[in-house]
C-alpha positions as CSV (number, residue, x, y, z in Angstrom):
1,X,7.3,-31.5,2.2
2,X,4.6,-29.5,4.4
3,X,6.2,-26.2,5.2
4,X,3.3,-23.7,6.2
5,X,2.5,-20.0,6.1
6,X,1.7,-18.4,9.5
7,X,-2.0,-16.6,8.1
8,X,-2.5,-14.1,10.8
9,X,-0.2,-11.2,12.7
10,X,-0.6,-12.2,15.5
11,X,-0.5,-15.9,16.1
12,X,-0.3,-18.2,19.3
13,X,-0.1,-18.5,21.9
14,X,1.8,-21.2,21.6
15,X,4.0,-23.6,23.7
16,X,7.7,-23.0,22.5
17,X,10.4,-25.5,23.2
18,X,12.5,-22.8,23.8
19,X,10.7,-19.8,24.8
20,X,7.6,-20.8,26.6
21,X,4.1,-19.7,26.1
22,X,4.7,-17.8,23.2
23,X,2.1,-14.7,21.6
24,X,3.8,-15.0,17.8
25,X,3.9,-11.5,16.1
26,X,4.4,-11.6,12.1
27,X,5.9,-8.5,10.3
28,X,6.1,-9.8,7.4
29,X,3.1,-10.9,4.8
30,X,0.5,-13.4,5.7
31,X,0.6,-15.3,2.5
32,X,4.4,-14.7,1.3
33,X,7.5,-15.7,2.8
34,X,10.2,-12.6,2.4
35,X,13.9,-13.1,3.5
36,X,17.4,-12.1,3.3
37,X,18.1,-16.1,3.8
38,X,16.6,-19.0,2.3
39,X,17.3,-21.4,4.6
40,X,16.9,-25.2,3.3
41,X,15.9,-26.0,6.6
42,X,12.9,-23.4,6.7
43,X,9.2,-24.2,7.9
44,X,8.1,-21.7,5.6
45,X,9.4,-23.2,2.7
46,X,11.8,-21.0,0.1
47,X,11.3,-17.3,-0.7
48,X,10.1,-18.4,-4.5
49,X,7.7,-20.1,-4.0
50,X,4.9,-17.6,-4.0
51,X,7.1,-14.8,-6.0
52,X,3.6,-14.2,-8.5
53,X,1.3,-13.0,-5.4
54,X,1.4,-9.4,-4.6
55,X,1.5,-8.3,-1.1
56,X,2.4,-5.9,1.1
57,X,3.4,-5.6,5.1
58,X,0.9,-4.8,7.7
59,X,1.5,-1.5,9.2
60,X,2.9,-0.7,12.6
61,X,-0.7,0.6,13.5
62,X,-2.2,-2.3,12.1
63,X,0.2,-4.5,14.2
64,X,-0.4,-2.8,17.0
65,X,-4.0,-2.4,17.0
66,X,-4.4,-6.2,16.3
67,X,-1.4,-7.1,19.6
68,X,-3.6,-4.7,22.0
69,X,-6.9,-6.6,20.6
70,X,-5.3,-10.3,21.6
71,X,-3.2,-8.8,24.8
72,X,-6.8,-7.3,25.9
73,X,-8.9,-11.0,25.2
74,X,-6.0,-12.5,27.0
75,X,-5.7,-10.7,30.2
76,X,-9.6,-11.1,30.2
77,X,-9.6,-14.8,30.2
78,X,-6.7,-14.9,32.8
79,X,-4.4,-16.9,30.1
80,X,-0.3,-17.3,30.8
81,X,2.2,-15.8,28.7
82,X,5.6,-15.8,28.9
83,X,7.0,-14.0,25.8
84,X,6.4,-12.0,22.8
85,X,8.1,-13.4,20.1
86,X,8.3,-11.9,16.7
87,X,9.2,-14.6,14.2
88,X,6.7,-15.0,11.5
89,X,7.2,-15.5,7.3
90,X,10.7,-14.3,7.0
91,X,13.1,-11.7,8.3
92,X,11.3,-9.4,10.6
93,X,13.9,-6.9,11.0
94,X,13.1,-6.0,7.0
95,X,9.9,-4.1,8.1
96,X,10.5,-0.6,7.9
97,X,9.1,0.2,11.0
98,X,10.5,-2.4,12.8
99,X,12.2,0.2,15.8
100,X,8.8,2.1,16.2
101,X,6.8,-1.3,16.3
102,X,9.2,-2.5,18.9
103,X,8.7,0.7,21.0
104,X,4.9,0.1,21.0
105,X,4.9,-3.7,22.1
106,X,7.2,-2.8,24.7
107,X,4.0,0.1,25.9
108,X,1.7,-2.8,25.4
109,X,3.7,-5.5,27.5
110,X,4.3,-3.3,30.2
111,X,0.7,-2.5,30.4
112,X,-0.8,-5.3,30.4
113,X,1.6,-8.4,31.1
114,X,4.5,-6.8,32.5
115,X,6.4,-9.6,33.6
116,X,6.6,-10.9,29.9
117,X,9.5,-10.7,27.9
118,X,10.2,-10.1,24.0
119,X,12.0,-11.4,22.3
120,X,12.7,-11.2,18.7
121,X,14.4,-14.4,16.1
122,X,16.4,-12.8,14.1
123,X,19.4,-14.2,11.4
124,X,21.5,-11.7,12.0
125,X,21.7,-10.3,8.3
126,X,20.4,-6.3,9.2
127,X,22.2,-5.5,12.5
128,X,24.5,-3.8,10.7
129,X,21.6,-0.7,10.4
130,X,21.6,1.9,13.2
131,X,17.4,1.5,13.6
132,X,17.7,-2.5,14.2
133,X,20.5,-2.4,16.2
134,X,18.9,0.1,18.6
135,X,15.6,-1.7,18.9
136,X,17.2,-5.4,19.5
137,X,19.2,-3.7,22.1
138,X,15.6,-2.7,23.9
139,X,14.1,-6.0,24.1
140,X,14.9,-8.8,26.5
141,X,15.3,-11.8,24.2
142,X,17.4,-10.6,21.4
143,X,18.2,-14.0,19.4
144,X,20.4,-14.0,16.1
145,X,21.5,-16.6,14.2
146,X,25.0,-17.9,13.9
147,X,24.4,-21.7,11.9
148,X,28.4,-22.3,11.8
149,X,31.9,-21.0,12.6
150,X,32.3,-21.5,8.4
151,X,31.3,-19.4,5.5
152,X,30.6,-22.5,3.1
153,X,28.6,-24.2,5.9
154,X,26.5,-21.1,6.4
155,X,26.2,-20.4,2.6
156,X,24.8,-24.3,1.8
157,X,22.5,-24.2,4.7
158,X,20.8,-20.6,4.9
159,X,21.3,-19.4,0.9
160,X,22.0,-15.8,1.4
161,X,19.8,-13.8,-0.5
162,X,22.8,-11.3,-0.7
163,X,26.6,-11.2,-0.5
164,X,27.5,-12.7,3.2
165,X,30.5,-12.0,4.8
166,X,31.1,-14.5,8.4
167,X,33.8,-11.9,9.4
168,X,31.4,-8.8,9.2
169,X,28.5,-10.3,10.9
170,X,31.1,-11.5,13.4
171,X,32.0,-8.1,14.1
172,X,28.0,-7.0,14.1
173,X,27.3,-9.5,16.6
174,X,30.2,-8.5,19.3
175,X,28.7,-4.8,19.2
176,X,25.8,-5.7,21.2
177,X,28.6,-6.6,23.9
178,X,26.7,-9.6,25.4
179,X,23.4,-8.6,24.9
180,X,22.2,-11.1,23.1
181,X,21.4,-15.1,22.7
182,X,22.6,-17.1,19.5
183,X,20.6,-19.4,17.9
184,X,22.3,-22.3,15.8
185,X,20.4,-25.3,14.0
186,X,22.5,-28.1,13.4
187,X,21.5,-30.4,10.3
188,X,22.7,-33.3,8.2
189,X,21.6,-34.6,5.1
190,X,22.0,-33.1,1.4
191,X,21.0,-30.6,-0.8
192,X,21.6,-30.7,-4.6
193,X,23.6,-33.6,-3.9
194,X,26.0,-32.2,-1.8
195,X,26.4,-33.4,1.5
196,X,25.3,-31.4,4.6
197,X,26.8,-31.1,8.2
198,X,26.9,-28.6,10.5
199,X,28.0,-30.9,13.8
200,X,31.6,-31.6,11.8
201,X,34.7,-31.2,14.3
202,X,35.7,-28.7,11.8
203,X,32.2,-26.7,12.3
204,X,32.0,-27.1,15.7
205,X,35.6,-26.1,16.6
206,X,35.4,-23.1,14.3
207,X,31.6,-22.1,15.8
208,X,33.0,-22.7,19.4
209,X,36.0,-20.1,18.7
210,X,33.5,-17.1,16.9
211,X,30.9,-18.0,20.5
212,X,34.0,-17.1,22.6
213,X,34.5,-14.2,20.8
214,X,31.2,-13.2,20.7
215,X,30.1,-13.4,24.2
216,X,26.2,-14.0,24.2
217,X,24.3,-14.5,27.4
218,X,23.4,-17.4,25.8
219,X,23.7,-20.0,23.2
220,X,20.4,-21.6,22.2
221,X,21.1,-25.0,19.9
222,X,18.5,-27.1,18.1
223,X,17.5,-28.9,15.6
224,X,14.8,-29.6,13.3
225,X,11.5,-30.6,14.2
226,X,9.1,-29.5,11.1
227,X,8.8,-30.6,7.7
228,X,11.8,-29.2,5.5
229,X,11.3,-27.2,2.4
230,X,13.6,-30.6,1.0
231,X,13.1,-34.1,2.0
232,X,16.4,-34.8,2.6
233,X,17.7,-33.6,5.3
234,X,17.5,-35.3,9.1
235,X,17.7,-34.2,13.1
236,X,20.8,-34.6,14.7
237,X,20.4,-36.8,17.9
238,X,20.0,-35.4,21.1
239,X,23.0,-37.0,22.5
240,X,25.0,-34.9,19.5
241,X,23.3,-32.0,20.8
242,X,24.5,-32.1,24.6
243,X,27.7,-33.0,23.5
244,X,28.1,-29.6,21.3
245,X,26.4,-27.6,24.2
246,X,29.1,-29.1,26.5
247,X,31.6,-27.0,24.8
248,X,30.2,-24.2,25.2
249,X,29.5,-24.7,28.8
250,X,32.9,-25.4,29.0
251,X,33.8,-21.9,28.4
252,X,31.3,-20.3,30.3
253,X,27.9,-19.6,28.6
254,X,24.9,-21.0,29.2
255,X,23.0,-23.3,26.6
256,X,20.0,-24.6,26.3
257,X,19.0,-27.4,24.2
258,X,16.2,-28.8,22.3
259,X,16.4,-32.2,20.4
């Protein structure tokens, strides 16, 4: 196991396999993961690994001040930038000033890198909150997780920390009226002795049905690339990912595959 935490508010830029040259923003503590999911494949590890550490989230002022500093430096060096991405050590929409930070980021982007996109990688658990919904509708790439069409598979893979309703999640995803990108992690293996595989025909058929219902503008399909909190997980083959992607393409939705 070689999981890691992001140690800065602003990190990168890095070359993202899905987004291009990406400058990351971590709204969570730099020494602790905080998330509404506890995914068994998360590169940041499990939520309880640093449970004894006292910490706090960065303020809106801290985030935007540091972002401005980095953008000014990048602009001076004429560094390329495709996207500013909210990710980091957990679920970014947890931050109580999330909408205000999004607003400030849009202003800074417009001034320094007007052609860059703004993306949020979210697990979809807090999209029922009006401020989160509003904020996600303001950005270019509203990337929301849906790892299966079956509740049992989602619970196994994503380990929600609160009661989870797939019906409610889909209902809330549909409220974006297509202004979203669905991201899905496909993985195989075992966890606590139980088999894991969200590429089964039952999983895929139910997932495709929900994707058709939600009608996103794009679907991102990927598999594990870095170390995971447990050793019993394995990548899904690129051939299998492309096979799954074709089923989404066949219903008229653009699909991006990262193997």
